N, C-alpha and C positions, 0 to 999 in steps of 0.2 A: 922643430922651431922654424918659424917663418920670419923673414926680415924684409920690410918693404924697401923697394928700390925705385927705379924710374919707370915711367910709362912711355910707350911708343906705339906707333901704328903698325899693324901686322896685316896679313892678307884677309883675316876674318874680322877686322875692325880694331878697336882700341884694346890693347892688352897691357898688362903690367908685369914687369920683370921683378921677380922676387928670388931671394936665396932660400933654399930648403935644405934641411939637414935630415938625411935618411940613413938607416942602417945599411950595412954592407950587402946583405941579402937582397934588399929592395933595389939597390943600385945595380946589382948583378942581373936581377930580373929586367929592369929597364933596359940595360945594355943588350941583353939577349933579345928582347922584343925588337929593338932597333936593328940589330944584326940580322934577325929573321925577316926583316922588312915589314913587320906588323905596324910599325910607326916610323915616321921619317926621322924623329929625334926624341930625346928624353922629354922635352917640354910637351910635345904632342901626346906622349904616352901618359904623362901626369895629368894633362888637361882631360884626356879621355876618362881616366880613373875618377877624377873629381866630378865630371859630368855624370858618370854612371851612378856615383853615390848620391848626387843631388837628385837625379830622377827617382832613384829608389826611395829616398826620403820623402819626396812629394807623393809617390804612390802609397807609401805606408801611412802618411798623414791622411790622405784621402780615404783609404780603407778604414782607418780608425773613425773618421767622421761619418762615413756611410754606415758603419756598424751601429751608430747611435740612433739611426732613423727607425722609428716605429712604423712598420708597414700599414697598420690599421689607421693610425693617425694621419699618415701621409695620404692614404686613400680618401679619408674624410675631407681633408683639405682640398684635394684635387676635385672631388665631387662637388664641393661648394662652388668651385670655379667653373664647372661645366653646366650648371643650371639643370635643364631637363634631360640633357644627354646622359646616357648610362656610361659608367666607367667599366671598361673591359676587365674581365677576371684575369688575375695573374697569379 
């Protein structure tokens, strides 16, 4: 559960402070990562996790869209734009 709070300026630009409810195991993992020096604090660890999920989602969406491309149709469209130049085989 996320609850909106206030916004303030941080070293990486504008950030928003929120309240987050997590299970005990997740909190223990966060605290361990901070103790081990992997992250300076819980906020940075959570931000990193969200960033990783966001990037994964973008790559997955791109892969789904690329899978829809028909190579023969793509080649035909490209050749139309090249005029007399030959399209290299791939």
